[in-house]
PyMOL Python script that loads the backbone (N, CA, C, O; Angstrom):
from pymol import cmd

cmd.read_pdbstr("""\
ATOM      1  N   MET A   1     -10.007  16.886  -7.881  1.00  0.00           N
ATOM      2  CA  MET A   1      -9.430  16.241  -6.734  1.00  0.00           C
ATOM      3  C   MET A   1      -7.942  16.043  -6.961  1.00  0.00           C
ATOM      4  O   MET A   1      -7.532  15.413  -7.936  1.00  0.00           O
ATOM      5  N   LEU A   2      -7.158  16.568  -6.081  1.00  0.00           N
ATOM      6  CA  LEU A   2      -5.714  16.419  -6.187  1.00  0.00           C
ATOM      7  C   LEU A   2      -5.279  15.166  -5.447  1.00  0.00           C
ATOM      8  O   LEU A   2      -5.719  14.921  -4.324  1.00  0.00           O
ATOM      9  N   PRO A   3      -4.424  14.377  -6.066  1.00  0.00           N
ATOM     10  CA  PRO A   3      -3.936  13.191  -5.369  1.00  0.00           C
ATOM     11  C   PRO A   3      -2.904  13.576  -4.315  1.00  0.00           C
ATOM     12  O   PRO A   3      -2.175  14.556  -4.461  1.00  0.00           O
ATOM     13  N   ALA A   4      -2.864  12.789  -3.265  1.00  0.00           N
ATOM     14  CA  ALA A   4      -1.816  12.919  -2.259  1.00  0.00           C
ATOM     15  C   ALA A   4      -0.802  11.822  -2.532  1.00  0.00           C
ATOM     16  O   ALA A   4      -1.151  10.758  -3.043  1.00  0.00           O
ATOM     17  N   GLU A   5       0.447  12.082  -2.193  1.00  0.00           N
ATOM     18  CA  GLU A   5       1.488  11.082  -2.383  1.00  0.00           C
ATOM     19  C   GLU A   5       2.038  10.648  -1.046  1.00  0.00           C
ATOM     20  O   GLU A   5       2.194  11.447  -0.123  1.00  0.00           O
ATOM     21  N   CYS A   6       2.326   9.372  -0.962  1.00  0.00           N
ATOM     22  CA  CYS A   6       2.902   8.776   0.235  1.00  0.00           C
ATOM     23  C   CYS A   6       4.095   7.935  -0.211  1.00  0.00           C
ATOM     24  O   CYS A   6       4.000   7.211  -1.201  1.00  0.00           O
ATOM     25  N   GLN A   7       5.199   8.020   0.496  1.00  0.00           N
ATOM     26  CA  GLN A   7       6.384   7.219   0.184  1.00  0.00           C
ATOM     27  C   GLN A   7       6.382   5.960   1.046  1.00  0.00           C
ATOM     28  O   GLN A   7       6.161   6.030   2.255  1.00  0.00           O
ATOM     29  N   VAL A   8       6.624   4.829   0.434  1.00  0.00           N
ATOM     30  CA  VAL A   8       6.802   3.575   1.152  1.00  0.00           C
ATOM     31  C   VAL A   8       8.283   3.227   1.053  1.00  0.00           C
ATOM     32  O   VAL A   8       8.837   3.144  -0.043  1.00  0.00           O
ATOM     33  N   ARG A   9       8.918   3.026   2.201  1.00  0.00           N
ATOM     34  CA  ARG A   9      10.358   2.767   2.234  1.00  0.00           C
ATOM     35  C   ARG A   9      10.620   1.346   2.727  1.00  0.00           C
ATOM     36  O   ARG A   9      10.005   0.885   3.689  1.00  0.00           O
ATOM     37  N   ASN A  10      11.529   0.672   2.062  1.00  0.00           N
ATOM     38  CA  ASN A  10      11.977  -0.654   2.463  1.00  0.00           C
ATOM     39  C   ASN A  10      13.338  -0.488   3.124  1.00  0.00           C
ATOM     40  O   ASN A  10      14.323  -0.199   2.445  1.00  0.00           O
ATOM     41  N   LYS A  11      13.403  -0.667   4.431  1.00  0.00           N
ATOM     42  CA  LYS A  11      14.669  -0.505   5.146  1.00  0.00           C
ATOM     43  C   LYS A  11      15.520  -1.771   5.128  1.00  0.00           C
ATOM     44  O   LYS A  11      16.680  -1.748   5.541  1.00  0.00           O
ATOM     45  N   SER A  12      14.948  -2.871   4.653  1.00  0.00           N
ATOM     46  CA  SER A  12      15.695  -4.128   4.611  1.00  0.00           C
ATOM     47  C   SER A  12      16.557  -4.204   3.347  1.00  0.00           C
ATOM     48  O   SER A  12      16.443  -3.366   2.453  1.00  0.00           O
ATOM     49  N   GLN A  13      17.403  -5.206   3.290  1.00  0.00           N
ATOM     50  CA  GLN A  13      18.253  -5.430   2.116  1.00  0.00           C
ATOM     51  C   GLN A  13      17.503  -6.165   1.013  1.00  0.00           C
ATOM     52  O   GLN A  13      17.809  -6.002  -0.168  1.00  0.00           O
ATOM     53  N   GLY A  14      16.517  -6.976   1.402  1.00  0.00           N
ATOM     54  CA  GLY A  14      15.829  -7.830   0.441  1.00  0.00           C
ATOM     55  C   GLY A  14      14.633  -7.166  -0.215  1.00  0.00           C
ATOM     56  O   GLY A  14      14.172  -6.107   0.210  1.00  0.00           O
ATOM     57  N   LEU A  15      14.148  -7.810  -1.253  1.00  0.00           N
ATOM     58  CA  LEU A  15      12.970  -7.339  -1.972  1.00  0.00           C
ATOM     59  C   LEU A  15      11.722  -7.557  -1.121  1.00  0.00           C
ATOM     60  O   LEU A  15      11.551  -8.613  -0.512  1.00  0.00           O
ATOM     61  N   ARG A  16      10.866  -6.563  -1.085  1.00  0.00           N
ATOM     62  CA  ARG A  16       9.570  -6.673  -0.406  1.00  0.00           C
ATOM     63  C   ARG A  16       8.488  -6.288  -1.389  1.00  0.00           C
ATOM     64  O   ARG A  16       8.707  -5.524  -2.330  1.00  0.00           O
ATOM     65  N   ASN A  17       7.327  -6.833  -1.146  1.00  0.00           N
ATOM     66  CA  ASN A  17       6.206  -6.328  -1.926  1.00  0.00           C
ATOM     67  C   ASN A  17       5.156  -5.811  -0.973  1.00  0.00           C
ATOM     68  O   ASN A  17       5.182  -6.104   0.222  1.00  0.00           O
ATOM     69  N   GLN A  18       4.230  -5.037  -1.511  1.00  0.00           N
ATOM     70  CA  GLN A  18       3.235  -4.368  -0.687  1.00  0.00           C
ATOM     71  C   GLN A  18       1.848  -4.602  -1.258  1.00  0.00           C
ATOM     72  O   GLN A  18       1.662  -4.851  -2.449  1.00  0.00           O
ATOM     73  N   SER A  19       0.891  -4.511  -0.359  1.00  0.00           N
ATOM     74  CA  SER A  19      -0.524  -4.546  -0.709  1.00  0.00           C
ATOM     75  C   SER A  19      -1.177  -3.426   0.082  1.00  0.00           C
ATOM     76  O   SER A  19      -0.886  -3.251   1.266  1.00  0.00           O
ATOM     77  N   VAL A  20      -2.054  -2.667  -0.558  1.00  0.00           N
ATOM     78  CA  VAL A  20      -2.726  -1.562   0.123  1.00  0.00           C
ATOM     79  C   VAL A  20      -4.220  -1.841   0.138  1.00  0.00           C
ATOM     80  O   VAL A  20      -4.824  -2.135  -0.894  1.00  0.00           O
ATOM     81  N   LYS A  21      -4.808  -1.742   1.331  1.00  0.00           N
ATOM     82  CA  LYS A  21      -6.246  -1.934   1.492  1.00  0.00           C
ATOM     83  C   LYS A  21      -6.834  -0.669   2.099  1.00  0.00           C
ATOM     84  O   LYS A  21      -6.177   0.030   2.870  1.00  0.00           O
ATOM     85  N   SER A  22      -8.082  -0.386   1.741  1.00  0.00           N
ATOM     86  CA  SER A  22      -8.774   0.795   2.250  1.00  0.00           C
ATOM     87  C   SER A  22     -10.035   0.362   2.980  1.00  0.00           C
ATOM     88  O   SER A  22     -10.691  -0.603   2.587  1.00  0.00           O
ATOM     89  N   SER A  23     -10.370   1.080   4.042  1.00  0.00           N
ATOM     90  CA  SER A  23     -11.631   0.810   4.741  1.00  0.00           C
ATOM     91  C   SER A  23     -12.809   1.430   4.002  1.00  0.00           C
ATOM     92  O   SER A  23     -13.959   1.208   4.381  1.00  0.00           O
ATOM     93  N   ASN A  24     -12.538   2.211   2.943  1.00  0.00           N
ATOM     94  CA  ASN A  24     -13.606   2.893   2.214  1.00  0.00           C
ATOM     95  C   ASN A  24     -13.258   2.943   0.723  1.00  0.00           C
ATOM     96  O   ASN A  24     -12.752   3.950   0.229  1.00  0.00           O
ATOM     97  N   ASN A  25     -13.532   1.854   0.023  1.00  0.00           N
ATOM     98  CA  ASN A  25     -13.231   1.798  -1.411  1.00  0.00           C
ATOM     99  C   ASN A  25     -14.193   2.630  -2.247  1.00  0.00           C
ATOM    100  O   ASN A  25     -13.938   2.856  -3.430  1.00  0.00           O
ATOM    101  N   ASP A  26     -15.293   3.090  -1.659  1.00  0.00           N
ATOM    102  CA  ASP A  26     -16.222   3.945  -2.400  1.00  0.00           C
ATOM    103  C   ASP A  26     -15.648   5.342  -2.619  1.00  0.00           C
ATOM    104  O   ASP A  26     -15.942   5.985  -3.627  1.00  0.00           O
ATOM    105  N   HIS A  27     -14.820   5.818  -1.666  1.00  0.00           N
ATOM    106  CA  HIS A  27     -14.353   7.196  -1.731  1.00  0.00           C
ATOM    107  C   HIS A  27     -12.841   7.362  -1.866  1.00  0.00           C
ATOM    108  O   HIS A  27     -12.360   8.483  -2.025  1.00  0.00           O
ATOM    109  N   TYR A  28     -12.088   6.268  -1.805  1.00  0.00           N
ATOM    110  CA  TYR A  28     -10.632   6.359  -1.946  1.00  0.00           C
ATOM    111  C   TYR A  28     -10.150   5.490  -3.088  1.00  0.00           C
ATOM    112  O   TYR A  28     -10.653   4.389  -3.310  1.00  0.00           O
ATOM    113  N   ARG A  29      -9.169   6.004  -3.809  1.00  0.00           N
ATOM    114  CA  ARG A  29      -8.473   5.257  -4.853  1.00  0.00           C
ATOM    115  C   ARG A  29      -6.981   5.331  -4.533  1.00  0.00           C
ATOM    116  O   ARG A  29      -6.444   6.400  -4.246  1.00  0.00           O
ATOM    117  N   VAL A  30      -6.335   4.188  -4.588  1.00  0.00           N
ATOM    118  CA  VAL A  30      -4.905   4.107  -4.293  1.00  0.00           C
ATOM    119  C   VAL A  30      -4.217   3.386  -5.444  1.00  0.00           C
ATOM    120  O   VAL A  30      -4.701   2.369  -5.940  1.00  0.00           O
ATOM    121  N   ARG A  31      -3.070   3.937  -5.862  1.00  0.00           N
ATOM    122  CA  ARG A  31      -2.271   3.295  -6.912  1.00  0.00           C
ATOM    123  C   ARG A  31      -0.810   3.310  -6.509  1.00  0.00           C
ATOM    124  O   ARG A  31      -0.334   4.344  -6.041  1.00  0.00           O
ATOM    125  N   PRO A  32      -0.093   2.252  -6.661  1.00  0.00           N
ATOM    126  CA  PRO A  32      -0.552   0.924  -7.027  1.00  0.00           C
ATOM    127  C   PRO A  32      -1.107   0.196  -5.807  1.00  0.00           C
ATOM    128  O   PRO A  32      -0.702   0.475  -4.678  1.00  0.00           O
ATOM    129  N   VAL A  33      -2.017  -0.717  -6.026  1.00  0.00           N
ATOM    130  CA  VAL A  33      -2.561  -1.528  -4.933  1.00  0.00           C
ATOM    131  C   VAL A  33      -1.541  -2.593  -4.537  1.00  0.00           C
ATOM    132  O   VAL A  33      -1.356  -2.864  -3.351  1.00  0.00           O
ATOM    133  N   TYR A  34      -0.889  -3.188  -5.508  1.00  0.00           N
ATOM    134  CA  TYR A  34       0.179  -4.166  -5.276  1.00  0.00           C
ATOM    135  C   TYR A  34       1.441  -3.669  -5.967  1.00  0.00           C
ATOM    136  O   TYR A  34       1.377  -3.049  -7.028  1.00  0.00           O
ATOM    137  N   GLY A  35       2.586  -3.947  -5.356  1.00  0.00           N
ATOM    138  CA  GLY A  35       3.832  -3.543  -5.993  1.00  0.00           C
ATOM    139  C   GLY A  35       5.040  -4.059  -5.237  1.00  0.00           C
ATOM    140  O   GLY A  35       4.913  -4.662  -4.172  1.00  0.00           O
ATOM    141  N   PHE A  36       6.210  -3.816  -5.797  1.00  0.00           N
ATOM    142  CA  PHE A  36       7.479  -4.242  -5.209  1.00  0.00           C
ATOM    143  C   PHE A  36       8.289  -3.023  -4.780  1.00  0.00           C
ATOM    144  O   PHE A  36       8.198  -1.954  -5.383  1.00  0.00           O
ATOM    145  N   VAL A  37       9.085  -3.208  -3.725  1.00  0.00           N
ATOM    146  CA  VAL A  37      10.023  -2.179  -3.278  1.00  0.00           C
ATOM    147  C   VAL A  37      11.382  -2.866  -3.126  1.00  0.00           C
ATOM    148  O   VAL A  37      11.534  -3.792  -2.330  1.00  0.00           O
ATOM    149  N   GLU A  38      12.354  -2.404  -3.890  1.00  0.00           N
ATOM    150  CA  GLU A  38      13.705  -2.968  -3.828  1.00  0.00           C
ATOM    151  C   GLU A  38      14.307  -2.739  -2.442  1.00  0.00           C
ATOM    152  O   GLU A  38      13.887  -1.840  -1.713  1.00  0.00           O
ATOM    153  N   GLY A  39      15.299  -3.566  -2.086  1.00  0.00           N
ATOM    154  CA  GLY A  39      16.006  -3.396  -0.823  1.00  0.00           C
ATOM    155  C   GLY A  39      16.579  -1.992  -0.700  1.00  0.00           C
ATOM    156  O   GLY A  39      17.211  -1.495  -1.632  1.00  0.00           O
ATOM    157  N   LYS A  40      16.362  -1.353   0.441  1.00  0.00           N
ATOM    158  CA  LYS A  40      16.803   0.023   0.716  1.00  0.00           C
ATOM    159  C   LYS A  40      16.183   1.047  -0.231  1.00  0.00           C
ATOM    160  O   LYS A  40      16.676   2.171  -0.335  1.00  0.00           O
ATOM    161  N   GLY A  41      15.114   0.671  -0.917  1.00  0.00           N
ATOM    162  CA  GLY A  41      14.486   1.567  -1.887  1.00  0.00           C
ATOM    163  C   GLY A  41      13.171   2.147  -1.393  1.00  0.00           C
ATOM    164  O   GLY A  41      12.716   1.848  -0.289  1.00  0.00           O
ATOM    165  N   THR A  42      12.574   2.976  -2.228  1.00  0.00           N
ATOM    166  CA  THR A  42      11.276   3.580  -1.933  1.00  0.00           C
ATOM    167  C   THR A  42      10.379   3.471  -3.163  1.00  0.00           C
ATOM    168  O   THR A  42      10.845   3.277  -4.286  1.00  0.00           O
ATOM    169  N   THR A  43       9.096   3.602  -2.915  1.00  0.00           N
ATOM    170  CA  THR A  43       8.118   3.682  -3.994  1.00  0.00           C
ATOM    171  C   THR A  43       7.032   4.656  -3.562  1.00  0.00           C
ATOM    172  O   THR A  43       6.843   4.898  -2.370  1.00  0.00           O
ATOM    173  N   LYS A  44       6.330   5.206  -4.522  1.00  0.00           N
ATOM    174  CA  LYS A  44       5.275   6.176  -4.226  1.00  0.00           C
ATOM    175  C   LYS A  44       3.909   5.517  -4.295  1.00  0.00           C
ATOM    176  O   LYS A  44       3.655   4.666  -5.147  1.00  0.00           O
ATOM    177  N   LEU A  45       3.036   5.922  -3.386  1.00  0.00           N
ATOM    178  CA  LEU A  45       1.623   5.579  -3.445  1.00  0.00           C
ATOM    179  C   LEU A  45       0.869   6.857  -3.762  1.00  0.00           C
ATOM    180  O   LEU A  45       1.161   7.912  -3.199  1.00  0.00           O
ATOM    181  N   GLU A  46      -0.089   6.766  -4.651  1.00  0.00           N
ATOM    182  CA  GLU A  46      -0.948   7.903  -4.972  1.00  0.00           C
ATOM    183  C   GLU A  46      -2.314   7.633  -4.350  1.00  0.00           C
ATOM    184  O   GLU A  46      -2.925   6.595  -4.601  1.00  0.00           O
ATOM    185  N   ILE A  47      -2.782   8.570  -3.542  1.00  0.00           N
ATOM    186  CA  ILE A  47      -4.054   8.422  -2.833  1.00  0.00           C
ATOM    187  C   ILE A  47      -4.982   9.537  -3.286  1.00  0.00           C
ATOM    188  O   ILE A  47      -4.629  10.715  -3.222  1.00  0.00           O
ATOM    189  N   VAL A  48      -6.174   9.160  -3.745  1.00  0.00           N
ATOM    190  CA  VAL A  48      -7.164  10.132  -4.201  1.00  0.00           C
ATOM    191  C   VAL A  48      -8.435   9.946  -3.385  1.00  0.00           C
ATOM    192  O   VAL A  48      -8.930   8.829  -3.240  1.00  0.00           O
ATOM    193  N   ARG A  49      -8.961  11.045  -2.852  1.00  0.00           N
ATOM    194  CA  ARG A  49     -10.242  11.033  -2.129  1.00  0.00           C
ATOM    195  C   ARG A  49     -11.298  11.567  -3.071  1.00  0.00           C
ATOM    196  O   ARG A  49     -11.205  12.705  -3.532  1.00  0.00           O
ATOM    197  N   LEU A  50     -12.310  10.749  -3.364  1.00  0.00           N
ATOM    198  CA  LEU A  50     -13.415  11.159  -4.219  1.00  0.00           C
ATOM    199  C   LEU A  50     -14.453  11.914  -3.400  1.00  0.00           C
ATOM    200  O   LEU A  50     -14.415  11.891  -2.170  1.00  0.00           O
ATOM    201  N   THR A  51     -15.375  12.580  -4.077  1.00  0.00           N
ATOM    202  CA  THR A  51     -16.426  13.325  -3.399  1.00  0.00           C
ATOM    203  C   THR A  51     -17.300  12.382  -2.586  1.00  0.00           C
ATOM    204  O   THR A  51     -17.694  11.315  -3.058  1.00  0.00           O
ATOM    205  N   GLY A  52     -17.594  12.785  -1.372  1.00  0.00           N
ATOM    206  CA  GLY A  52     -18.444  11.986  -0.498  1.00  0.00           C
ATOM    207  C   GLY A  52     -18.500  12.615   0.874  1.00  0.00           C
ATOM    208  O   GLY A  52     -17.800  13.592   1.141  1.00  0.00           O
ATOM    209  N   PRO A  53     -19.329  12.063   1.754  1.00  0.00           N
ATOM    210  CA  PRO A  53     -19.471  12.635   3.090  1.00  0.00           C
ATOM    211  C   PRO A  53     -18.181  12.508   3.905  1.00  0.00           C
ATOM    212  O   PRO A  53     -17.405  11.569   3.729  1.00  0.00           O
ATOM    213  N   ALA A  54     -17.974  13.473   4.797  1.00  0.00           N
ATOM    214  CA  ALA A  54     -16.811  13.452   5.681  1.00  0.00           C
ATOM    215  C   ALA A  54     -16.877  12.215   6.562  1.00  0.00           C
ATOM    216  O   ALA A  54     -17.937  11.849   7.070  1.00  0.00           O
ATOM    217  N   LYS A  55     -15.730  11.582   6.733  1.00  0.00           N
ATOM    218  CA  LYS A  55     -15.697  10.331   7.480  1.00  0.00           C
ATOM    219  C   LYS A  55     -14.254  10.002   7.819  1.00  0.00           C
ATOM    220  O   LYS A  55     -13.341  10.368   7.079  1.00  0.00           O
ATOM    221  N   GLU A  56     -14.044   9.316   8.928  1.00  0.00           N
ATOM    222  CA  GLU A  56     -12.713   8.827   9.272  1.00  0.00           C
ATOM    223  C   GLU A  56     -12.548   7.431   8.691  1.00  0.00           C
ATOM    224  O   GLU A  56     -13.395   6.562   8.898  1.00  0.00           O
ATOM    225  N   ASP A  57     -11.468   7.221   7.972  1.00  0.00           N
ATOM    226  CA  ASP A  57     -11.182   5.939   7.339  1.00  0.00           C
ATOM    227  C   ASP A  57      -9.737   5.570   7.607  1.00  0.00           C
ATOM    228  O   ASP A  57      -9.045   6.250   8.365  1.00  0.00           O
ATOM    229  N   LYS A  58      -9.279   4.488   6.984  1.00  0.00           N
ATOM    230  CA  LYS A  58      -7.876   4.098   7.139  1.00  0.00           C
ATOM    231  C   LYS A  58      -7.397   3.349   5.907  1.00  0.00           C
ATOM    232  O   LYS A  58      -8.171   2.722   5.185  1.00  0.00           O
ATOM    233  N   LEU A  59      -6.096   3.437   5.698  1.00  0.00           N
ATOM    234  CA  LEU A  59      -5.405   2.615   4.710  1.00  0.00           C
ATOM    235  C   LEU A  59      -4.533   1.641   5.484  1.00  0.00           C
ATOM    236  O   LEU A  59      -3.917   2.009   6.485  1.00  0.00           O
ATOM    237  N   VAL A  60      -4.480   0.416   5.027  1.00  0.00           N
ATOM    238  CA  VAL A  60      -3.612  -0.590   5.619  1.00  0.00           C
ATOM    239  C   VAL A  60      -2.591  -0.984   4.556  1.00  0.00           C
ATOM    240  O   VAL A  60      -2.951  -1.497   3.497  1.00  0.00           O
ATOM    241  N   ILE A  61      -1.325  -0.741   4.848  1.00  0.00           N
ATOM    242  CA  ILE A  61      -0.250  -1.130   3.939  1.00  0.00           C
ATOM    243  C   ILE A  61       0.405  -2.371   4.531  1.00  0.00           C
ATOM    244  O   ILE A  61       1.001  -2.325   5.606  1.00  0.00           O
ATOM    245  N   GLN A  62       0.283  -3.473   3.813  1.00  0.00           N
ATOM    246  CA  GLN A  62       0.862  -4.742   4.245  1.00  0.00           C
ATOM    247  C   GLN A  62       2.109  -5.021   3.414  1.00  0.00           C
ATOM    248  O   GLN A  62       2.219  -4.568   2.275  1.00  0.00           O
ATOM    249  N   TRP A  63       3.046  -5.768   3.991  1.00  0.00           N
ATOM    250  CA  TRP A  63       4.231  -6.122   3.223  1.00  0.00           C
ATOM    251  C   TRP A  63       4.621  -7.569   3.484  1.00  0.00           C
ATOM    252  O   TRP A  63       4.217  -8.182   4.472  1.00  0.00           O
ATOM    253  N   ALA A  64       5.420  -8.089   2.562  1.00  0.00           N
ATOM    254  CA  ALA A  64       5.936  -9.451   2.648  1.00  0.00           C
ATOM    255  C   ALA A  64       7.339  -9.481   2.059  1.00  0.00           C
ATOM    256  O   ALA A  64       7.628  -8.792   1.080  1.00  0.00           O
ATOM    257  N   GLU A  65       8.207 -10.287   2.664  1.00  0.00           N
ATOM    258  CA  GLU A  65       9.533 -10.529   2.091  1.00  0.00           C
ATOM    259  C   GLU A  65       9.334 -11.495   0.931  1.00  0.00           C
ATOM    260  O   GLU A  65       8.620 -12.489   1.066  1.00  0.00           O
ATOM    261  N   VAL A  66       9.955 -11.214  -0.196  1.00  0.00           N
ATOM    262  CA  VAL A  66       9.803 -12.080  -1.363  1.00  0.00           C
ATOM    263  C   VAL A  66      11.169 -12.385  -1.971  1.00  0.00           C
ATOM    264  O   VAL A  66      12.113 -11.613  -1.798  1.00  0.00           O
ATOM    265  N   PRO A  67      11.279 -13.513  -2.684  1.00  0.00           N
ATOM    266  CA  PRO A  67      12.548 -13.821  -3.345  1.00  0.00           C
ATOM    267  C   PRO A  67      12.825 -12.837  -4.477  1.00  0.00           C
ATOM    268  O   PRO A  67      11.890 -12.270  -5.042  1.00  0.00           O
ATOM    269  N   PRO A  68      14.090 -12.629  -4.814  1.00  0.00           N
ATOM    270  CA  PRO A  68      14.446 -11.639  -5.831  1.00  0.00           C
ATOM    271  C   PRO A  68      13.859 -11.913  -7.211  1.00  0.00           C
ATOM    272  O   PRO A  68      13.757 -10.999  -8.029  1.00  0.00           O
ATOM    273  N   ASP A  69      13.470 -13.158  -7.482  1.00  0.00           N
ATOM    274  CA  ASP A  69      12.921 -13.486  -8.798  1.00  0.00           C
ATOM    275  C   ASP A  69      11.392 -13.445  -8.847  1.00  0.00           C
ATOM    276  O   ASP A  69      10.800 -13.822  -9.859  1.00  0.00           O
ATOM    277  N   GLU A  70      10.746 -12.994  -7.769  1.00  0.00           N
ATOM    278  CA  GLU A  70       9.273 -12.908  -7.748  1.00  0.00           C
ATOM    279  C   GLU A  70       8.808 -11.861  -8.758  1.00  0.00           C
ATOM    280  O   GLU A  70       9.358 -10.762  -8.820  1.00  0.00           O
ATOM    281  N   THR A  71       7.795 -12.209  -9.543  1.00  0.00           N
ATOM    282  CA  THR A  71       7.272 -11.277 -10.549  1.00  0.00           C
ATOM    283  C   THR A  71       5.797 -10.960 -10.359  1.00  0.00           C
ATOM    284  O   THR A  71       5.305  -9.984 -10.926  1.00  0.00           O
ATOM    285  N   ASP A  72       5.076 -11.762  -9.573  1.00  0.00           N
ATOM    286  CA  ASP A  72       3.640 -11.558  -9.353  1.00  0.00           C
ATOM    287  C   ASP A  72       3.445 -10.902  -7.989  1.00  0.00           C
ATOM    288  O   ASP A  72       3.606 -11.553  -6.957  1.00  0.00           O
ATOM    289  N   ALA A  73       3.100  -9.622  -7.982  1.00  0.00           N
ATOM    290  CA  ALA A  73       2.986  -8.872  -6.725  1.00  0.00           C
ATOM    291  C   ALA A  73       1.818  -9.338  -5.856  1.00  0.00           C
ATOM    292  O   ALA A  73       1.839  -9.107  -4.647  1.00  0.00           O
ATOM    293  N   GLN A  74       0.805  -9.983  -6.424  1.00  0.00           N
ATOM    294  CA  GLN A  74      -0.337 -10.468  -5.643  1.00  0.00           C
ATOM    295  C   GLN A  74      -0.088 -11.840  -5.025  1.00  0.00           C
ATOM    296  O   GLN A  74      -0.634 -12.147  -3.965  1.00  0.00           O
ATOM    297  N   ALA A  75       0.728 -12.663  -5.669  1.00  0.00           N
ATOM    298  CA  ALA A  75       0.901 -14.062  -5.271  1.00  0.00           C
ATOM    299  C   ALA A  75       1.310 -14.255  -3.806  1.00  0.00           C
ATOM    300  O   ALA A  75       0.713 -15.100  -3.139  1.00  0.00           O
ATOM    301  N   PRO A  76       2.291 -13.525  -3.271  1.00  0.00           N
ATOM    302  CA  PRO A  76       2.664 -13.752  -1.871  1.00  0.00           C
ATOM    303  C   PRO A  76       1.506 -13.505  -0.897  1.00  0.00           C
ATOM    304  O   PRO A  76       1.402 -14.191   0.119  1.00  0.00           O
ATOM    305  N   PHE A  77       0.650 -12.548  -1.192  1.00  0.00           N
ATOM    306  CA  PHE A  77      -0.473 -12.271  -0.297  1.00  0.00           C
ATOM    307  C   PHE A  77      -1.546 -13.345  -0.410  1.00  0.00           C
ATOM    308  O   PHE A  77      -2.176 -13.703   0.585  1.00  0.00           O
ATOM    309  N   LYS A  78      -1.753 -13.855  -1.612  1.00  0.00           N
ATOM    310  CA  LYS A  78      -2.699 -14.964  -1.794  1.00  0.00           C
ATOM    311  C   LYS A  78      -2.211 -16.210  -1.063  1.00  0.00           C
ATOM    312  O   LYS A  78      -3.015 -17.032  -0.625  1.00  0.00           O
ATOM    313  N   ALA A  79      -0.889 -16.348  -0.933  1.00  0.00           N
ATOM    314  CA  ALA A  79      -0.293 -17.500  -0.256  1.00  0.00           C
ATOM    315  C   ALA A  79      -0.142 -17.276   1.250  1.00  0.00           C
ATOM    316  O   ALA A  79       0.357 -18.158   1.948  1.00  0.00           O
ATOM    317  N   GLY A  80      -0.563 -16.118   1.764  1.00  0.00           N
ATOM    318  CA  GLY A  80      -0.494 -15.839   3.197  1.00  0.00           C
ATOM    319  C   GLY A  80       0.885 -15.460   3.695  1.00  0.00           C
ATOM    320  O   GLY A  80       1.211 -15.734   4.850  1.00  0.00           O
ATOM    321  N   ALA A  81       1.703 -14.841   2.864  1.00  0.00           N
ATOM    322  CA  ALA A  81       3.081 -14.505   3.231  1.00  0.00           C
ATOM    323  C   ALA A  81       3.232 -13.152   3.914  1.00  0.00           C
ATOM    324  O   ALA A  81       4.358 -12.688   4.093  1.00  0.00           O
ATOM    325  N   GLN A  82       2.150 -12.513   4.294  1.00  0.00           N
ATOM    326  CA  GLN A  82       2.228 -11.187   4.910  1.00  0.00           C
ATOM    327  C   GLN A  82       3.145 -11.221   6.127  1.00  0.00           C
ATOM    328  O   GLN A  82       3.003 -12.087   6.991  1.00  0.00           O
ATOM    329  N   ALA A  83       4.090 -10.275   6.198  1.00  0.00           N
ATOM    330  CA  ALA A  83       5.045 -10.211   7.300  1.00  0.00           C
ATOM    331  C   ALA A  83       4.732  -9.082   8.276  1.00  0.00           C
ATOM    332  O   ALA A  83       5.161  -9.133   9.429  1.00  0.00           O
ATOM    333  N   GLY A  84       4.001  -8.076   7.841  1.00  0.00           N
ATOM    334  CA  GLY A  84       3.691  -6.952   8.710  1.00  0.00           C
ATOM    335  C   GLY A  84       2.755  -5.983   8.033  1.00  0.00           C
ATOM    336  O   GLY A  84       2.412  -6.131   6.860  1.00  0.00           O
ATOM    337  N   GLU A  85       2.344  -4.974   8.806  1.00  0.00           N
ATOM    338  CA  GLU A  85       1.457  -3.957   8.251  1.00  0.00           C
ATOM    339  C   GLU A  85       1.581  -2.673   9.045  1.00  0.00           C
ATOM    340  O   GLU A  85       2.011  -2.668  10.198  1.00  0.00           O
ATOM    341  N   VAL A  86       1.193  -1.585   8.400  1.00  0.00           N
ATOM    342  CA  VAL A  86       1.099  -0.293   9.064  1.00  0.00           C
ATOM    343  C   VAL A  86      -0.263   0.287   8.696  1.00  0.00           C
ATOM    344  O   VAL A  86      -0.716   0.155   7.559  1.00  0.00           O
ATOM    345  N   ILE A  87      -0.909   0.929   9.664  1.00  0.00           N
ATOM    346  CA  ILE A  87      -2.242   1.495   9.452  1.00  0.00           C
ATOM    347  C   ILE A  87      -2.130   3.013   9.430  1.00  0.00           C
ATOM    348  O   ILE A  87      -1.617   3.625  10.367  1.00  0.00           O
ATOM    349  N   LEU A  88      -2.620   3.614   8.338  1.00  0.00           N
ATOM    350  CA  LEU A  88      -2.615   5.066   8.192  1.00  0.00           C
ATOM    351  C   LEU A  88      -4.034   5.589   8.366  1.00  0.00           C
ATOM    352  O   LEU A  88      -4.902   5.281   7.549  1.00  0.00           O
ATOM    353  N   PRO A  89      -4.291   6.374   9.413  1.00  0.00           N
ATOM    354  CA  PRO A  89      -5.627   6.959   9.556  1.00  0.00           C
ATOM    355  C   PRO A  89      -5.849   8.047   8.508  1.00  0.00           C
ATOM    356  O   PRO A  89      -4.939   8.815   8.200  1.00  0.00           O
ATOM    357  N   LEU A  90      -7.046   8.106   7.970  1.00  0.00           N
ATOM    358  CA  LEU A  90      -7.437   9.113   6.983  1.00  0.00           C
ATOM    359  C   LEU A  90      -8.648   9.851   7.522  1.00  0.00           C
ATOM    360  O   LEU A  90      -9.554   9.236   8.086  1.00  0.00           O
ATOM    361  N   LYS A  91      -8.669  11.169   7.352  1.00  0.00           N
ATOM    362  CA  LYS A  91      -9.801  11.946   7.838  1.00  0.00           C
ATOM    363  C   LYS A  91     -10.182  12.984   6.800  1.00  0.00           C
ATOM    364  O   LYS A  91      -9.403  13.888   6.500  1.00  0.00           O
ATOM    365  N   ALA A  92     -11.378  12.852   6.254  1.00  0.00           N
ATOM    366  CA  ALA A  92     -11.906  13.838   5.307  1.00  0.00           C
ATOM    367  C   ALA A  92     -12.817  14.773   6.079  1.00  0.00           C
ATOM    368  O   ALA A  92     -13.637  14.328   6.883  1.00  0.00           O
ATOM    369  N   GLU A  93     -12.677  16.058   5.840  1.00  0.00           N
ATOM    370  CA  GLU A  93     -13.516  17.037   6.543  1.00  0.00           C
ATOM    371  C   GLU A  93     -14.281  17.877   5.558  1.00  0.00           C
ATOM    372  O   GLU A  93     -15.042  18.758   5.958  1.00  0.00           O
TER     373      GLU A  93
END
""", "prot")
cmd.dss("prot")
cmd.show_as("cartoon", "prot")
cmd.util.cbc("prot")
cmd.orient("prot")
């Protein structure tokens, strides 16, 4: 199985962090699940589809504005700091 790569871009000046959720954790693996993106920067997501029946699924990439000294990528989401999200449809055939 070859991984697919997706770029996440932060168009703002400030630090953002991301959380990635899948509608099908049995057949998809995403790395990193949590991470930071510097202001005006990008980061890569690696998406792997495991063997399984064809199905339409989705990835949800959520983000939050965080202070520059934040070190725990999960903490803002546990605290309900989500600022937005984008939904990526996935289709295995």
